[in-house]
mmCIF file of the N, C-alpha and C atoms, coordinates in Angstrom:
data_MODEL
# 
_entry.id   MODEL 
# 
loop_
_atom_site.group_PDB 
_atom_site.id 
_atom_site.type_symbol 
_atom_site.label_atom_id 
_atom_site.label_alt_id 
_atom_site.label_comp_id 
_atom_site.label_asym_id 
_atom_site.label_entity_id 
_atom_site.label_seq_id 
_atom_site.pdbx_PDB_ins_code 
_atom_site.Cartn_x 
_atom_site.Cartn_y 
_atom_site.Cartn_z 
_atom_site.occupancy 
_atom_site.B_iso_or_equiv 
_atom_site.pdbx_formal_charge 
_atom_site.auth_seq_id 
_atom_site.auth_comp_id 
_atom_site.auth_asym_id 
_atom_site.auth_atom_id 
_atom_site.pdbx_PDB_model_num 
ATOM 1   N N  . MET A 1 1  ? -4.266  -0.086  11.848  1.00 0.00 ? 1  MET A N  1 
ATOM 2   C CA . MET A 1 1  ? -3.295  -0.612  10.888  1.00 0.00 ? 1  MET A CA 1 
ATOM 3   C C  . MET A 1 1  ? -3.084  0.020   9.527   1.00 0.00 ? 1  MET A C  1 
ATOM 4   N N  . THR A 1 2  ? -2.003  -0.077  9.344   1.00 0.00 ? 2  THR A N  1 
ATOM 5   C CA . THR A 1 2  ? -0.999  0.734   8.261   1.00 0.00 ? 2  THR A CA 1 
ATOM 6   C C  . THR A 1 2  ? -0.430  -0.205  7.253   1.00 0.00 ? 2  THR A C  1 
ATOM 7   N N  . LEU A 1 3  ? -0.459  0.034   5.551   1.00 0.00 ? 3  LEU A N  1 
ATOM 8   C CA . LEU A 1 3  ? 0.068   -0.799  4.720   1.00 0.00 ? 3  LEU A CA 1 
ATOM 9   C C  . LEU A 1 3  ? 1.793   -1.453  4.765   1.00 0.00 ? 3  LEU A C  1 
ATOM 10  N N  . ASP A 1 4  ? 2.445   -1.017  5.754   1.00 0.00 ? 4  ASP A N  1 
ATOM 11  C CA . ASP A 1 4  ? 3.494   -1.458  5.733   1.00 0.00 ? 4  ASP A CA 1 
ATOM 12  C C  . ASP A 1 4  ? 3.300   -2.512  7.354   1.00 0.00 ? 4  ASP A C  1 
ATOM 13  N N  . GLN A 1 5  ? 2.580   -2.668  7.713   1.00 0.00 ? 5  GLN A N  1 
ATOM 14  C CA . GLN A 1 5  ? 2.093   -3.971  8.957   1.00 0.00 ? 5  GLN A CA 1 
ATOM 15  C C  . GLN A 1 5  ? 1.961   -5.921  8.675   1.00 0.00 ? 5  GLN A C  1 
ATOM 16  N N  . ILE A 1 6  ? 0.937   -4.875  6.702   1.00 0.00 ? 6  ILE A N  1 
ATOM 17  C CA . ILE A 1 6  ? 0.847   -6.688  6.410   1.00 0.00 ? 6  ILE A CA 1 
ATOM 18  C C  . ILE A 1 6  ? 1.972   -7.494  5.184   1.00 0.00 ? 6  ILE A C  1 
ATOM 19  N N  . LEU A 1 7  ? 1.833   -9.020  5.899   1.00 0.00 ? 7  LEU A N  1 
ATOM 20  C CA . LEU A 1 7  ? 2.485   -9.823  5.474   1.00 0.00 ? 7  LEU A CA 1 
ATOM 21  C C  . LEU A 1 7  ? 3.074   -10.041 3.998   1.00 0.00 ? 7  LEU A C  1 
ATOM 22  N N  . PRO A 1 8  ? 3.305   -10.059 3.388   1.00 0.00 ? 8  PRO A N  1 
ATOM 23  C CA . PRO A 1 8  ? 3.336   -10.634 2.020   1.00 0.00 ? 8  PRO A CA 1 
ATOM 24  C C  . PRO A 1 8  ? 2.199   -11.616 1.646   1.00 0.00 ? 8  PRO A C  1 
ATOM 25  N N  . GLY A 1 9  ? 1.409   -11.789 0.443   1.00 0.00 ? 9  GLY A N  1 
ATOM 26  C CA . GLY A 1 9  ? 0.594   -12.916 0.909   1.00 0.00 ? 9  GLY A CA 1 
ATOM 27  C C  . GLY A 1 9  ? -1.141  -11.880 1.080   1.00 0.00 ? 9  GLY A C  1 
ATOM 28  N N  . GLY A 1 10 ? -0.712  -11.006 1.888   1.00 0.00 ? 10 GLY A N  1 
ATOM 29  C CA . GLY A 1 10 ? -1.740  -10.355 2.601   1.00 0.00 ? 10 GLY A CA 1 
ATOM 30  C C  . GLY A 1 10 ? -2.587  -9.793  1.816   1.00 0.00 ? 10 GLY A C  1 
ATOM 31  N N  . ASN A 1 11 ? -3.774  -9.489  1.899   1.00 0.00 ? 11 ASN A N  1 
ATOM 32  C CA . ASN A 1 11 ? -4.601  -8.633  1.529   1.00 0.00 ? 11 ASN A CA 1 
ATOM 33  C C  . ASN A 1 11 ? -5.181  -7.671  2.245   1.00 0.00 ? 11 ASN A C  1 
ATOM 34  N N  . CYS A 1 12 ? -5.504  -6.566  1.919   1.00 0.00 ? 12 CYS A N  1 
ATOM 35  C CA . CYS A 1 12 ? -6.598  -5.290  2.885   1.00 0.00 ? 12 CYS A CA 1 
ATOM 36  C C  . CYS A 1 12 ? -7.427  -4.501  1.947   1.00 0.00 ? 12 CYS A C  1 
ATOM 37  N N  . ARG A 1 13 ? -7.952  -3.929  2.718   1.00 0.00 ? 13 ARG A N  1 
ATOM 38  C CA . ARG A 1 13 ? -8.230  -3.038  2.131   1.00 0.00 ? 13 ARG A CA 1 
ATOM 39  C C  . ARG A 1 13 ? -8.125  -1.776  2.592   1.00 0.00 ? 13 ARG A C  1 
ATOM 40  N N  . ILE A 1 14 ? -8.043  -0.436  1.614   1.00 0.00 ? 14 ILE A N  1 
ATOM 41  C CA . ILE A 1 14 ? -7.242  0.604   2.390   1.00 0.00 ? 14 ILE A CA 1 
ATOM 42  C C  . ILE A 1 14 ? -8.548  1.685   2.547   1.00 0.00 ? 14 ILE A C  1 
ATOM 43  N N  . LEU A 1 15 ? -7.860  2.054   3.901   1.00 0.00 ? 15 LEU A N  1 
ATOM 44  C CA . LEU A 1 15 ? -9.236  2.565   4.672   1.00 0.00 ? 15 LEU A CA 1 
ATOM 45  C C  . LEU A 1 15 ? -9.477  4.298   4.610   1.00 0.00 ? 15 LEU A C  1 
ATOM 46  N N  . LYS A 1 16 ? -7.877  4.604   4.594   1.00 0.00 ? 16 LYS A N  1 
ATOM 47  C CA . LYS A 1 16 ? -7.569  6.111   4.855   1.00 0.00 ? 16 LYS A CA 1 
ATOM 48  C C  . LYS A 1 16 ? -6.578  6.177   3.935   1.00 0.00 ? 16 LYS A C  1 
ATOM 49  N N  . ILE A 1 17 ? -5.855  7.567   3.236   1.00 0.00 ? 17 ILE A N  1 
ATOM 50  C CA . ILE A 1 17 ? -4.749  7.714   2.552   1.00 0.00 ? 17 ILE A CA 1 
ATOM 51  C C  . ILE A 1 17 ? -4.341  9.230   3.403   1.00 0.00 ? 17 ILE A C  1 
ATOM 52  N N  . THR A 1 18 ? -3.302  9.388   4.253   1.00 0.00 ? 18 THR A N  1 
ATOM 53  C CA . THR A 1 18 ? -2.662  10.314  4.772   1.00 0.00 ? 18 THR A CA 1 
ATOM 54  C C  . THR A 1 18 ? -1.795  11.416  3.976   1.00 0.00 ? 18 THR A C  1 
ATOM 55  N N  . TYR A 1 19 ? -2.516  12.398  3.553   1.00 0.00 ? 19 TYR A N  1 
ATOM 56  C CA . TYR A 1 19 ? -1.395  13.062  2.293   1.00 0.00 ? 19 TYR A CA 1 
ATOM 57  C C  . TYR A 1 19 ? -0.371  13.944  3.674   1.00 0.00 ? 19 TYR A C  1 
ATOM 58  N N  . ALA A 1 20 ? 1.044   14.016  2.793   1.00 0.00 ? 20 ALA A N  1 
ATOM 59  C CA . ALA A 1 20 ? 2.300   14.022  3.891   1.00 0.00 ? 20 ALA A CA 1 
ATOM 60  C C  . ALA A 1 20 ? 2.678   14.364  2.393   1.00 0.00 ? 20 ALA A C  1 
ATOM 61  N N  . ASP A 1 21 ? 2.819   15.764  2.261   1.00 0.00 ? 21 ASP A N  1 
ATOM 62  C CA . ASP A 1 21 ? 3.270   16.551  0.681   1.00 0.00 ? 21 ASP A CA 1 
ATOM 63  C C  . ASP A 1 21 ? 2.741   16.226  -0.173  1.00 0.00 ? 21 ASP A C  1 
ATOM 64  N N  . ARG A 1 22 ? 3.803   16.167  -1.615  1.00 0.00 ? 22 ARG A N  1 
ATOM 65  C CA . ARG A 1 22 ? 2.772   15.525  -2.508  1.00 0.00 ? 22 ARG A CA 1 
ATOM 66  C C  . ARG A 1 22 ? 1.875   13.652  -2.821  1.00 0.00 ? 22 ARG A C  1 
ATOM 67  N N  . LEU A 1 23 ? 3.149   12.748  -1.194  1.00 0.00 ? 23 LEU A N  1 
ATOM 68  C CA . LEU A 1 23 ? 2.783   11.858  -1.488  1.00 0.00 ? 23 LEU A CA 1 
ATOM 69  C C  . LEU A 1 23 ? 1.072   11.267  -2.096  1.00 0.00 ? 23 LEU A C  1 
ATOM 70  N N  . GLY A 1 24 ? 0.196   12.397  -0.836  1.00 0.00 ? 24 GLY A N  1 
ATOM 71  C CA . GLY A 1 24 ? -1.134  11.698  -1.342  1.00 0.00 ? 24 GLY A CA 1 
ATOM 72  C C  . GLY A 1 24 ? -1.281  11.449  -3.037  1.00 0.00 ? 24 GLY A C  1 
ATOM 73  N N  . VAL A 1 25 ? -1.013  12.843  -3.230  1.00 0.00 ? 25 VAL A N  1 
ATOM 74  C CA . VAL A 1 25 ? -1.709  12.978  -4.573  1.00 0.00 ? 25 VAL A CA 1 
ATOM 75  C C  . VAL A 1 25 ? -1.152  11.980  -5.476  1.00 0.00 ? 25 VAL A C  1 
ATOM 76  N N  . ARG A 1 26 ? -0.071  11.931  -5.314  1.00 0.00 ? 26 ARG A N  1 
ATOM 77  C CA . ARG A 1 26 ? 0.861   10.693  -6.153  1.00 0.00 ? 26 ARG A CA 1 
ATOM 78  C C  . ARG A 1 26 ? 0.279   9.640   -5.955  1.00 0.00 ? 26 ARG A C  1 
ATOM 79  N N  . LEU A 1 27 ? 0.027   8.981   -5.263  1.00 0.00 ? 27 LEU A N  1 
ATOM 80  C CA . LEU A 1 27 ? -0.771  8.156   -4.617  1.00 0.00 ? 27 LEU A CA 1 
ATOM 81  C C  . LEU A 1 27 ? -2.239  7.619   -5.526  1.00 0.00 ? 27 LEU A C  1 
ATOM 82  N N  . LEU A 1 28 ? -2.610  8.698   -5.713  1.00 0.00 ? 28 LEU A N  1 
ATOM 83  C CA . LEU A 1 28 ? -4.079  8.792   -5.964  1.00 0.00 ? 28 LEU A CA 1 
ATOM 84  C C  . LEU A 1 28 ? -3.642  8.791   -7.658  1.00 0.00 ? 28 LEU A C  1 
ATOM 85  N N  . THR A 1 29 ? -3.049  9.520   -7.832  1.00 0.00 ? 29 THR A N  1 
ATOM 86  C CA . THR A 1 29 ? -2.728  9.664   -9.222  1.00 0.00 ? 29 THR A CA 1 
ATOM 87  C C  . THR A 1 29 ? -2.185  7.815   -9.956  1.00 0.00 ? 29 THR A C  1 
ATOM 88  N N  . MET A 1 30 ? -1.601  7.547   -9.257  1.00 0.00 ? 30 MET A N  1 
ATOM 89  C CA . MET A 1 30 ? -1.236  6.184   -9.572  1.00 0.00 ? 30 MET A CA 1 
ATOM 90  C C  . MET A 1 30 ? -2.696  5.351   -10.025 1.00 0.00 ? 30 MET A C  1 
ATOM 91  N N  . GLY A 1 31 ? -3.595  5.332   -9.030  1.00 0.00 ? 31 GLY A N  1 
ATOM 92  C CA . GLY A 1 31 ? -4.760  5.011   -9.014  1.00 0.00 ? 31 GLY A CA 1 
ATOM 93  C C  . GLY A 1 31 ? -4.683  4.216   -7.649  1.00 0.00 ? 31 GLY A C  1 
ATOM 94  N N  . VAL A 1 32 ? -4.223  4.572   -6.751  1.00 0.00 ? 32 VAL A N  1 
ATOM 95  C CA . VAL A 1 32 ? -4.233  3.674   -5.292  1.00 0.00 ? 32 VAL A CA 1 
ATOM 96  C C  . VAL A 1 32 ? -5.069  4.906   -4.279  1.00 0.00 ? 32 VAL A C  1 
ATOM 97  N N  . TYR A 1 33 ? -6.998  4.633   -3.833  1.00 0.00 ? 33 TYR A N  1 
ATOM 98  C CA . TYR A 1 33 ? -7.277  5.217   -3.601  1.00 0.00 ? 33 TYR A CA 1 
ATOM 99  C C  . TYR A 1 33 ? -8.070  4.093   -2.513  1.00 0.00 ? 33 TYR A C  1 
ATOM 100 N N  . PRO A 1 34 ? -8.782  5.178   -1.735  1.00 0.00 ? 34 PRO A N  1 
ATOM 101 C CA . PRO A 1 34 ? -9.788  4.504   -0.288  1.00 0.00 ? 34 PRO A CA 1 
ATOM 102 C C  . PRO A 1 34 ? -10.632 3.546   -0.691  1.00 0.00 ? 34 PRO A C  1 
ATOM 103 N N  . GLY A 1 35 ? -10.868 2.389   -0.414  1.00 0.00 ? 35 GLY A N  1 
ATOM 104 C CA . GLY A 1 35 ? -11.845 1.317   -0.610  1.00 0.00 ? 35 GLY A CA 1 
ATOM 105 C C  . GLY A 1 35 ? -11.186 0.075   -1.464  1.00 0.00 ? 35 GLY A C  1 
ATOM 106 N N  . MET A 1 36 ? -10.504 0.357   -2.538  1.00 0.00 ? 36 MET A N  1 
ATOM 107 C CA . MET A 1 36 ? -9.364  -0.230  -3.176  1.00 0.00 ? 36 MET A CA 1 
ATOM 108 C C  . MET A 1 36 ? -9.321  -1.378  -2.005  1.00 0.00 ? 36 MET A C  1 
ATOM 109 N N  . ILE A 1 37 ? -9.136  -2.956  -2.453  1.00 0.00 ? 37 ILE A N  1 
ATOM 110 C CA . ILE A 1 37 ? -8.253  -4.001  -2.984  1.00 0.00 ? 37 ILE A CA 1 
ATOM 111 C C  . ILE A 1 37 ? -6.848  -4.130  -2.923  1.00 0.00 ? 37 ILE A C  1 
ATOM 112 N N  . LEU A 1 38 ? -6.025  -4.367  -1.663  1.00 0.00 ? 38 LEU A N  1 
ATOM 113 C CA . LEU A 1 38 ? -4.649  -4.793  -1.975  1.00 0.00 ? 38 LEU A CA 1 
ATOM 114 C C  . LEU A 1 38 ? -4.212  -6.137  -1.639  1.00 0.00 ? 38 LEU A C  1 
ATOM 115 N N  . ARG A 1 39 ? -3.022  -5.809  -2.779  1.00 0.00 ? 39 ARG A N  1 
ATOM 116 C CA . ARG A 1 39 ? -2.178  -7.567  -1.954  1.00 0.00 ? 39 ARG A CA 1 
ATOM 117 C C  . ARG A 1 39 ? -0.991  -7.223  -2.294  1.00 0.00 ? 39 ARG A C  1 
ATOM 118 N N  . VAL A 1 40 ? -0.562  -7.230  -0.799  1.00 0.00 ? 40 VAL A N  1 
ATOM 119 C CA . VAL A 1 40 ? 1.306   -7.244  -0.949  1.00 0.00 ? 40 VAL A CA 1 
ATOM 120 C C  . VAL A 1 40 ? 1.999   -8.228  -1.413  1.00 0.00 ? 40 VAL A C  1 
ATOM 121 N N  . VAL A 1 41 ? 2.306   -8.292  -2.196  1.00 0.00 ? 41 VAL A N  1 
ATOM 122 C CA . VAL A 1 41 ? 3.366   -9.320  -3.372  1.00 0.00 ? 41 VAL A CA 1 
ATOM 123 C C  . VAL A 1 41 ? 4.657   -9.718  -2.583  1.00 0.00 ? 41 VAL A C  1 
ATOM 124 N N  . ARG A 1 42 ? 5.251   -8.631  -2.176  1.00 0.00 ? 42 ARG A N  1 
ATOM 125 C CA . ARG A 1 42 ? 6.587   -9.068  -1.379  1.00 0.00 ? 42 ARG A CA 1 
ATOM 126 C C  . ARG A 1 42 ? 7.062   -8.495  -1.057  1.00 0.00 ? 42 ARG A C  1 
ATOM 127 N N  . ASN A 1 43 ? 8.169   -8.532  -0.310  1.00 0.00 ? 43 ASN A N  1 
ATOM 128 C CA . ASN A 1 43 ? 9.402   -7.047  0.186   1.00 0.00 ? 43 ASN A CA 1 
ATOM 129 C C  . ASN A 1 43 ? 10.593  -7.228  -0.737  1.00 0.00 ? 43 ASN A C  1 
ATOM 130 N N  . ALA A 1 44 ? 11.282  -6.748  -0.535  1.00 0.00 ? 44 ALA A N  1 
ATOM 131 C CA . ALA A 1 44 ? 12.428  -6.599  -0.976  1.00 0.00 ? 44 ALA A CA 1 
ATOM 132 C C  . ALA A 1 44 ? 13.677  -7.270  -0.295  1.00 0.00 ? 44 ALA A C  1 
ATOM 133 N N  . PRO A 1 45 ? 15.042  -7.653  -0.325  1.00 0.00 ? 45 PRO A N  1 
ATOM 134 C CA . PRO A 1 45 ? 15.859  -8.295  0.819   1.00 0.00 ? 45 PRO A CA 1 
ATOM 135 C C  . PRO A 1 45 ? 15.821  -7.521  2.306   1.00 0.00 ? 45 PRO A C  1 
ATOM 136 N N  . LEU A 1 46 ? 16.081  -6.585  2.256   1.00 0.00 ? 46 LEU A N  1 
ATOM 137 C CA . LEU A 1 46 ? 16.117  -5.608  3.060   1.00 0.00 ? 46 LEU A CA 1 
ATOM 138 C C  . LEU A 1 46 ? 14.777  -4.924  3.871   1.00 0.00 ? 46 LEU A C  1 
ATOM 139 N N  . ARG A 1 47 ? 13.948  -5.629  3.084   1.00 0.00 ? 47 ARG A N  1 
ATOM 140 C CA . ARG A 1 47 ? 12.811  -5.428  3.479   1.00 0.00 ? 47 ARG A CA 1 
ATOM 141 C C  . ARG A 1 47 ? 11.983  -3.858  3.319   1.00 0.00 ? 47 ARG A C  1 
ATOM 142 N N  . ASP A 1 48 ? 12.648  -3.092  1.964   1.00 0.00 ? 48 ASP A N  1 
ATOM 143 C CA . ASP A 1 48 ? 12.307  -2.248  1.593   1.00 0.00 ? 48 ASP A CA 1 
ATOM 144 C C  . ASP A 1 48 ? 12.636  -1.827  0.163   1.00 0.00 ? 48 ASP A C  1 
ATOM 145 N N  . PRO A 1 49 ? 11.623  -1.822  -0.973  1.00 0.00 ? 49 PRO A N  1 
ATOM 146 C CA . PRO A 1 49 ? 10.518  -1.734  -0.763  1.00 0.00 ? 49 PRO A CA 1 
ATOM 147 C C  . PRO A 1 49 ? 9.748   -2.923  -0.744  1.00 0.00 ? 49 PRO A C  1 
ATOM 148 N N  . MET A 1 50 ? 8.174   -2.828  -1.113  1.00 0.00 ? 50 MET A N  1 
ATOM 149 C CA . MET A 1 50 ? 7.462   -3.402  -1.111  1.00 0.00 ? 50 MET A CA 1 
ATOM 150 C C  . MET A 1 50 ? 6.330   -3.542  -2.033  1.00 0.00 ? 50 MET A C  1 
ATOM 151 N N  . GLU A 1 51 ? 6.202   -4.640  -2.534  1.00 0.00 ? 51 GLU A N  1 
ATOM 152 C CA . GLU A 1 51 ? 5.215   -4.193  -3.688  1.00 0.00 ? 51 GLU A CA 1 
ATOM 153 C C  . GLU A 1 51 ? 4.113   -5.169  -3.357  1.00 0.00 ? 51 GLU A C  1 
ATOM 154 N N  . ILE A 1 52 ? 3.637   -4.055  -4.079  1.00 0.00 ? 52 ILE A N  1 
ATOM 155 C CA . ILE A 1 52 ? 1.607   -4.754  -4.143  1.00 0.00 ? 52 ILE A CA 1 
ATOM 156 C C  . ILE A 1 52 ? 1.018   -4.656  -4.970  1.00 0.00 ? 52 ILE A C  1 
ATOM 157 N N  . GLU A 1 53 ? 0.190   -5.501  -5.350  1.00 0.00 ? 53 GLU A N  1 
ATOM 158 C CA . GLU A 1 53 ? -0.946  -6.137  -6.509  1.00 0.00 ? 53 GLU A CA 1 
ATOM 159 C C  . GLU A 1 53 ? -2.242  -4.889  -6.484  1.00 0.00 ? 53 GLU A C  1 
ATOM 160 N N  . CYS A 1 54 ? -2.506  -3.603  -7.073  1.00 0.00 ? 54 CYS A N  1 
ATOM 161 C CA . CYS A 1 54 ? -3.972  -3.654  -6.952  1.00 0.00 ? 54 CYS A CA 1 
ATOM 162 C C  . CYS A 1 54 ? -4.686  -3.261  -8.154  1.00 0.00 ? 54 CYS A C  1 
ATOM 163 N N  . GLU A 1 55 ? -5.384  -4.237  -8.635  1.00 0.00 ? 55 GLU A N  1 
ATOM 164 C CA . GLU A 1 55 ? -6.395  -4.125  -9.805  1.00 0.00 ? 55 GLU A CA 1 
ATOM 165 C C  . GLU A 1 55 ? -4.826  -4.246  -10.795 1.00 0.00 ? 55 GLU A C  1 
ATOM 166 N N  . GLN A 1 56 ? -4.906  -5.411  -10.714 1.00 0.00 ? 56 GLN A N  1 
ATOM 167 C CA . GLN A 1 56 ? -3.699  -6.145  -11.558 1.00 0.00 ? 56 GLN A CA 1 
ATOM 168 C C  . GLN A 1 56 ? -2.469  -4.946  -11.677 1.00 0.00 ? 56 GLN A C  1 
ATOM 169 N N  . ILE A 1 57 ? -2.349  -4.135  -11.687 1.00 0.00 ? 57 ILE A N  1 
ATOM 170 C CA . ILE A 1 57 ? -1.401  -2.962  -11.576 1.00 0.00 ? 57 ILE A CA 1 
ATOM 171 C C  . ILE A 1 57 ? -0.132  -3.239  -10.308 1.00 0.00 ? 57 ILE A C  1 
ATOM 172 N N  . PHE A 1 58 ? 1.089   -3.786  -10.490 1.00 0.00 ? 58 PHE A N  1 
ATOM 173 C CA . PHE A 1 58 ? 2.386   -3.257  -9.383  1.00 0.00 ? 58 PHE A CA 1 
ATOM 174 C C  . PHE A 1 58 ? 2.676   -2.293  -9.085  1.00 0.00 ? 58 PHE A C  1 
ATOM 175 N N  . LEU A 1 59 ? 2.652   -1.579  -7.987  1.00 0.00 ? 59 LEU A N  1 
ATOM 176 C CA . LEU A 1 59 ? 3.589   -0.842  -7.384  1.00 0.00 ? 59 LEU A CA 1 
ATOM 177 C C  . LEU A 1 59 ? 4.405   -1.397  -6.657  1.00 0.00 ? 59 LEU A C  1 
ATOM 178 N N  . SER A 1 60 ? 5.717   -0.344  -6.509  1.00 0.00 ? 60 SER A N  1 
ATOM 179 C CA . SER A 1 60 ? 6.795   -0.585  -5.549  1.00 0.00 ? 60 SER A CA 1 
ATOM 180 C C  . SER A 1 60 ? 6.408   0.401   -5.238  1.00 0.00 ? 60 SER A C  1 
ATOM 181 N N  . LEU A 1 61 ? 6.396   0.908   -3.168  1.00 0.00 ? 61 LEU A N  1 
ATOM 182 C CA . LEU A 1 61 ? 6.295   1.093   -2.281  1.00 0.00 ? 61 LEU A CA 1 
ATOM 183 C C  . LEU A 1 61 ? 7.470   1.393   -0.803  1.00 0.00 ? 61 LEU A C  1 
ATOM 184 N N  . ARG A 1 62 ? 7.900   2.022   -1.259  1.00 0.00 ? 62 ARG A N  1 
ATOM 185 C CA . ARG A 1 62 ? 8.636   2.921   0.410   1.00 0.00 ? 62 ARG A CA 1 
ATOM 186 C C  . ARG A 1 62 ? 8.287   2.161   1.412   1.00 0.00 ? 62 ARG A C  1 
ATOM 187 N N  . ARG A 1 63 ? 8.232   1.808   2.649   1.00 0.00 ? 63 ARG A N  1 
ATOM 188 C CA . ARG A 1 63 ? 7.896   1.222   3.773   1.00 0.00 ? 63 ARG A CA 1 
ATOM 189 C C  . ARG A 1 63 ? 7.442   2.535   4.287   1.00 0.00 ? 63 ARG A C  1 
ATOM 190 N N  . LYS A 1 64 ? 8.367   3.859   3.966   1.00 0.00 ? 64 LYS A N  1 
ATOM 191 C CA . LYS A 1 64 ? 7.861   4.938   4.826   1.00 0.00 ? 64 LYS A CA 1 
ATOM 192 C C  . LYS A 1 64 ? 6.398   6.058   4.264   1.00 0.00 ? 64 LYS A C  1 
ATOM 193 N N  . GLU A 1 65 ? 6.735   5.495   2.998   1.00 0.00 ? 65 GLU A N  1 
ATOM 194 C CA . GLU A 1 65 ? 5.262   5.774   2.164   1.00 0.00 ? 65 GLU A CA 1 
ATOM 195 C C  . GLU A 1 65 ? 4.141   4.790   2.204   1.00 0.00 ? 65 GLU A C  1 
ATOM 196 N N  . ALA A 1 66 ? 4.046   3.862   2.563   1.00 0.00 ? 66 ALA A N  1 
ATOM 197 C CA . ALA A 1 66 ? 3.329   2.556   3.262   1.00 0.00 ? 66 ALA A CA 1 
ATOM 198 C C  . ALA A 1 66 ? 2.803   2.770   4.369   1.00 0.00 ? 66 ALA A C  1 
ATOM 199 N N  . GLN A 1 67 ? 3.717   3.779   5.606   1.00 0.00 ? 67 GLN A N  1 
ATOM 200 C CA . GLN A 1 67 ? 2.775   4.353   6.176   1.00 0.00 ? 67 GLN A CA 1 
ATOM 201 C C  . GLN A 1 67 ? 2.115   5.050   6.653   1.00 0.00 ? 67 GLN A C  1 
ATOM 202 N N  . PHE A 1 68 ? 1.666   6.014   5.361   1.00 0.00 ? 68 PHE A N  1 
ATOM 203 C CA . PHE A 1 68 ? 0.624   6.987   5.279   1.00 0.00 ? 68 PHE A CA 1 
ATOM 204 C C  . PHE A 1 68 ? -0.548  5.963   5.103   1.00 0.00 ? 68 PHE A C  1 
ATOM 205 N N  . ILE A 1 69 ? -0.249  4.747   4.613   1.00 0.00 ? 69 ILE A N  1 
ATOM 206 C CA . ILE A 1 69 ? -1.483  4.288   3.662   1.00 0.00 ? 69 ILE A CA 1 
ATOM 207 C C  . ILE A 1 69 ? -2.307  3.057   4.769   1.00 0.00 ? 69 ILE A C  1 
ATOM 208 N N  . GLU A 1 70 ? -3.902  3.861   5.893   1.00 0.00 ? 70 GLU A N  1 
ATOM 209 C CA . GLU A 1 70 ? -4.637  3.140   6.773   1.00 0.00 ? 70 GLU A CA 1 
ATOM 210 C C  . GLU A 1 70 ? -5.478  2.099   6.354   1.00 0.00 ? 70 GLU A C  1 
ATOM 211 N N  . VAL A 1 71 ? -5.402  0.640   6.931   1.00 0.00 ? 71 VAL A N  1 
ATOM 212 C CA . VAL A 1 71 ? -6.101  -0.257  6.094   1.00 0.00 ? 71 VAL A CA 1 
ATOM 213 C C  . VAL A 1 71 ? -6.354  -1.547  6.870   1.00 0.00 ? 71 VAL A C  1 
ATOM 214 N N  . VAL A 1 72 ? -7.513  -2.228  6.727   1.00 0.00 ? 72 VAL A N  1 
ATOM 215 C CA . VAL A 1 72 ? -8.205  -3.145  7.382   1.00 0.00 ? 72 VAL A CA 1 
ATOM 216 C C  . VAL A 1 72 ? -7.745  -4.671  6.706   1.00 0.00 ? 72 VAL A C  1 
ATOM 217 N N  . PRO A 1 73 ? -7.234  -5.638  7.360   1.00 0.00 ? 73 PRO A N  1 
ATOM 218 C CA . PRO A 1 73 ? -7.524  -6.614  6.234   1.00 0.00 ? 73 PRO A CA 1 
ATOM 219 C C  . PRO A 1 73 ? -8.594  -7.650  5.712   1.00 0.00 ? 73 PRO A C  1 
ATOM 220 N N  . VAL A 1 74 ? -8.227  -8.319  5.192   1.00 0.00 ? 74 VAL A N  1 
ATOM 221 C CA . VAL A 1 74 ? -9.246  -8.582  4.309   1.00 0.00 ? 74 VAL A CA 1 
ATOM 222 C C  . VAL A 1 74 ? -9.100  -9.865  4.128   1.00 0.00 ? 74 VAL A C  1 
ATOM 223 N N  . SER A 1 75 ? -9.775  -11.156 4.112   1.00 0.00 ? 75 SER A N  1 
ATOM 224 C CA . SER A 1 75 ? -9.406  -12.171 3.604   1.00 0.00 ? 75 SER A CA 1 
ATOM 225 C C  . SER A 1 75 ? -10.094 -12.902 2.573   1.00 0.00 ? 75 SER A C  1 
# 
């Protein structure tokens, strides 16, 4: 499952970040790394971008970017 499939309010743990161009490096620089627990806060009106919270930091990601983050839902 990838991050773009998680509904708002859902929590998940990052399993793997697929490095596409400089996207993976940018995510790691922002503090997003495997093992981290994320919460999808909300989607924009047209579902893109999506807002996520990771360790009290809020980030906006495009759905295309979120497709490169493999996650597993947690409760």
